[in-house]
N, C-alpha and C positions, 0 to 999 in steps of 0.2 A: 473549489474555485468560488470566489466571491461574486455576488451580484454587484455590479459596479454602482448601483443605486445606493447600496449600504455605505460604500466609501464616500459617495457624494454627500449623502444626507447625514451620516453619523460617523464622521472620520475619527472622532475621539474614541469610539468603541473599538474600532479596528486598531488604533494606536495602542490602546490599553492592552488588547490581546497580545500584541507583539511584545510589549514591555513585560507582561506576565510570563511570556515564553523566553524572556531574557534576550530579546532581539531588538535591533534598531528600528524604531518606528518611522524613520524618515521616508521609507518607500511610500507611505501613505500620502505624504505631501507631494512627492514626485508624481504619483498617480493622479492626484487632483490637478496638478499643473498640466500634465499631458492631456487629461480629459478636457480641461478648459481650453487648451490650445486646439485640440481636435474639434471641439464644438464651434470655436471661433472660425476655424477654417471651413467647416461645413456651412456656416452661415454665409460666408463670402462666396463659396462655390455655388451654393443654391441660388444666391442673388444673381450671379453671372449666368447661370443656366436659365433662370426665369427671364432675364434680359434677352438672351439669345432666342428663346422661344417666341417672345413677344415681337422682336424685330424680324425674325424669320417669317412669321405670319404676315407682317406688314410689307415685306419686300415684294411679295407677289402683286401688291396693289400699286406699287410705285411704277409710274409710266416712264419717267425720265431715266434713260439708260445710264447716264453718268451718276446720278444720285443712287440708282439701284446698285451700281458697281461699288460705290463708296460704302454703302451699307453692307454689302457682301464682304468687302475687305475688312470692315470694322468687326463683323461677326467672326471672320477667320481669326483675327487677333484675340477676340474674346474666347474662341475655342482653344487657342493656344494657352491662354491664361487658365482656362478650366482644366486643361490637361496638366499644367504645372501644379495647380492646387490639388488635383486628384493624387498626384505623386506624393505631395507633402502630407495629405490626409492618410495615405497608406503607410507612409513612414512613421507618422505619429501613432497610428493605430497599432502597428507592429510593436513599437516600443511599449505602448500602453498595455496591450494584451500580454506581452511577455512579463512585464512587471507585476500585473495582477495575478498571473499564473504562478508567481514565486512567493506569494503571500500565503502563509499557512492558515489552516482552519481556525475559527474562533473556539477557544476552550469553552466547554459547557460551564454554566455558572456553578455547577456542583463539583467541578474539577478543583482540587485544592491548589492554592498558590504555593509555589516552591521554586528555588533557584536552579536546582539540578537533581540528579538521581539520588543524591544523599538525603533529599527531603521527600522522597516517595513514602507513602504510608503503608505499612504492613497491617492489613485489616484482620487477618487470622491465619493460623497455621492448622492444617488438617493432617492428622496422623502423628505417630510418634517415631522419632529417629531410632533406627535399629541399634541395639547394643551389641557390639562385637566383642568376642573373647580373644580376638587377635587384631593386629593392625591391618585395617583394610587397605588394599592397594588402589592407587589411581588407575584409571582405565588404560593409560598408556603403558604401564608396566603389566597390568593384568592381561590385556589383549595381546601384547607381544609375547609373553610367556606361553599363552595358549595357542599362539600362532594364528589368531583370527584378525589381527591388525598388522599390516605390513607398511610401515612408514617409509622404509628405504626404497622400495620399488615404486611407491607413489611419487616420491621425489624424483626418481629416475625417469618416470614417465612424463611428468609435468612440471615439477618444481616444488618449492616449499608450500606447505599448507594443503598438500594432497596426499592421499593414502589409498591403500587397497584393503578391502574387507575380504577375508578368506573363509571358505567353507561355512561352518556354522555361524560365523560372524556375519557373512553376507546374508545367510538365511534368516538370522535374527533381525536384521534390518528390514528385510522383505516381510517378515512376519509382523513386525510393528506397523508397517504401512497397511497391510491387509487388515489387521485388527482394527486400526483406526478408521479405515474406509467403511468396513462393515458396521462398526459401532455407530458411526455418524449416519449411515443409511437407516439404521434402526431408530435413531434419534429424530429422523424426519428430514434429513438432507438428501437431495438427489445427486447421485454421483455423476461427475463429468470427467472425461479425459480430454484435456485441452492441448493445443500446440505449446511447445516449449520455446517457440520464437514468435514474436509479434511485431506489428507495425509500430512506428513511432507514435501514431495517433492513438493507438491502444494504450501505450505507456502514458501519454498525456492524459487520457481519460481517467486513469487510475491515480494520477497525481505524482507519477514517477518522473516525468519530464515536464518542464526543463530542470527542475530543482536538483535531481540526482543523476544528471548525465554522466558525471565522473565515476559513478559507482556501477555503471551498466556495461555489459559486454555487447559490442555492436559489430555486425557484419556490414561493412561500408558498401560493398559491391551490390548486395541485394537490399540494403537498407532495412535489415531485420535485426531485432534485438532479442537477446536471451532473457527469459523471464527471471526477475529477482524473487518472485513469489507467484503462486497461483491466483492471488488476489487480482493480478493484472488481467489475465484473460477472462476471469470470471466477471470482472467489471465490464470489460469490453463486449461481452456476449450480447448485451441489449443496447449497445450504442445506437443513438438516433431512433429508438423505438418507443412506442406508447403501449404500456401494459394495461390489461384489463383490471379494473378495481377488484373483482372477485378472485383474481389469481394471486393476490398478495396476502400474506408474505410468501415469497419463494426462497427456498433454502437449498444451497448446493455444497457439495464437498468435492475436492479434487486433489490428487497427488501430482506434484511436479518436482523434478530437480530444480534447484534455485541457484542462480549464478550472480555473484556480487563481487565487485572489485573493491574490497575493503582494504584500507590502510591498516596494516597490522605490525605492531612493534614487537620485538623479542621480549620474552618474559613469561611469567607464570600464567598470565591471563590467556595466552594463546597456545599453551602446551597441550599436546594430545590432539584430539579431533573436535574440540569444542567450537572452534571458529575456522572457517575455510572459505575459499572462493566458490566451492560447489558443495551443496548439501541437499538433502531430501526434506520435504515438508508436506504434510497433509493440511489442507486449508478448509475452513468453514466460511461460507459467505451467504449473506441474506439481503434480499431486496424486500422492502416493506413500505407501508404508508407511514407518514410522520408520527401519527398517534400510536403506532405499534412499536416504534424503535426502542423505547425504554425497556419494554417487556422482552423484546428480542435480544437485547444486550444481556439481560439476566439469563435468558435461556442459553445463549451461546456460552456464557461464562460457566454455567452449570454443566453444559455438555463437555467443555474442556476439562473441568474438574473431574467429571465422571470417567474421562479417559485415563486420568492419573489414578483414580481410585481403582479402576479395573486392573491396573498394573501393580497395585499394592504399593504405590510410591507415596512417600511423605511429601507434602507440597504446602506452599503458602500463597496467599493472594495479596498482591500489592496494588494500591491505587496510585497511578502516576500523577505527579504534580505538574503544574503548568510548564515548568522549566524542562521537563523530560518528555513532554507529550510529542508524539510523532506528527509529522507534517499534516497528514490528512485528518487526524483524530480530534474529536471533541472530548471524548471520555475514553480512558483506557485502563483496563485491569491487566496486570501481568500475573501469569501463573508460573511459579518457580518450584522446581523439584530439588530435593536434597540429594547431593552426591557425596557420600561419605569418604570415598577415596580422594577426591579432589578437595574435600572439606569445604564445600561451598554450595550455595543455592544457584541453580542453573535455570535461566528463563527458557521455558519450552512453549509458551503461548503468550501473545498479546491480543486481548480481545477488545475491539474498539467500535464505538459508534461514530460514524463519519458524518451523520446527518445527510444533507443534500449536497455536500461539497463535491463528491465524485460525480453525482448525477448531473450537476450543472455542467461540469466539464464534458461529460459523455452524452448529455442531452437525453437522459432517460426519464420518462414521465409515465404517469398512469391516468386513465380516465376516471373521473369521479362519478359516483352514483347519482349525485344531485346535479349533474350537468356542469356547464361552465368550462373554462380552459383546463386542459390537463395539468396536473401538478407534478413537481419533481418528487421522485421516490427518495427514501432514505436507504443507505447501504451500511452494512456492518460486516466486519471481518474478524477472524480469529484463527490462530494456528491450532490444529487439532490432532497431533502436536508437531512441533519442530524436531527434526532429527539433524544431527546425531546426538543432541543433548539428551533426548529420551533414551537412546541406546546407552549412553554413558551411565545414566541413572540406573537402568536395569542391570547393567554389568556390575556396577559398584555395589548396589544394594543387595544383589542376589549372589555375590561371591561367597565362597566357602573357605575354610582354613587351609584346605589342600590346594587352593588356587583354581578350583572349578567354579562354574557358574550354573546355578539352578535356573531353569527356564520357568518364568511365571505361568501359572495355569492358563491365564487368558491367551497366551501366545502359542500354546502347544498344538492347537489344531493346524497351525501353519508351519510347524517345525519338522514334519516328516518323521515323527517318532523320536526326535532328539529331546530328551528331558533335562539332560545335563551336558554342558560343554566342558570337556576335559582336555 
């Protein structure tokens, strides 16, 4: 969320950031208009309150009963005017705050300009694609033949885009989650097990509300929301808190199922288990001081890469351009793994530096060693990694000519003696 002073003092910077994101810059003008209106109303209401205070003090000194009653009546009318202005101020503030909350973060100066995802930059490819002496199957055929993915019963239970993982398939999913959590713990992230449902204010703090209200699952009766990512509760943990300078950086990892109401059209892009309304993900999250955030971004990217390397997956790093940057992000790197059966690169992690954008929404600060007012922290987040796309990559890369799947060495400690899925 923006400091309103930036929009007041340098509106052209904010307009340019929206244009770079391929968005309409006009909300900036509307913010300025509402802010001017609000400040004008505040001047009027403060003048009326000052008048009321002055006259109220003088009334006690007035000896003439008629004059005193006239003053009292006049102040009653002033009070009614103040009440009307207070309502107007609240209405304008509500519109203003909502509009400011829907403006995305400023792209970092190092973020390349681009119109859409076709202009993202592939920075490097790590590893070599496996050479098959047979035609590799996509996971939807491979999993069905092995009996580890059941699409029909998933649809029967819930509807399209849902599925059941059976036996070794379910265990493989669980092994991936355990492998990732243990790896990130060794990398310096402290594990958290967080609620899968949160308050609206927690979603606002992380930047999900009000912008993405249509993509979230909401229990209206209890006013609780299913998390779309563990980033949400990990941001909300320190809402309205002031951290100690020496405690930063703080790094966390957490597993959650994720729930998103995405619009999905029929076609190749959504075949199999690549996209769904419910999926698992392990998250990495960091709180740090502003001067630490660039280094923390590179650490988080390396840690996501090491997760892929440990699984023996070929992957590539993409730098997102301004037109494909997420709402909260200033800088984002995507990590994509190669899936030979699908014949495509699958995004398994987006690693982002958010700056103080979430911290301002959540009011998270830290005490500085040199005194003065507490400063806003910087936050960073990254998938470490997202499932089921990592599961897809493991299945398709480790498949054999006979239709079996060899379990990667890194996952075998959690597979209960299963080395091959047949």
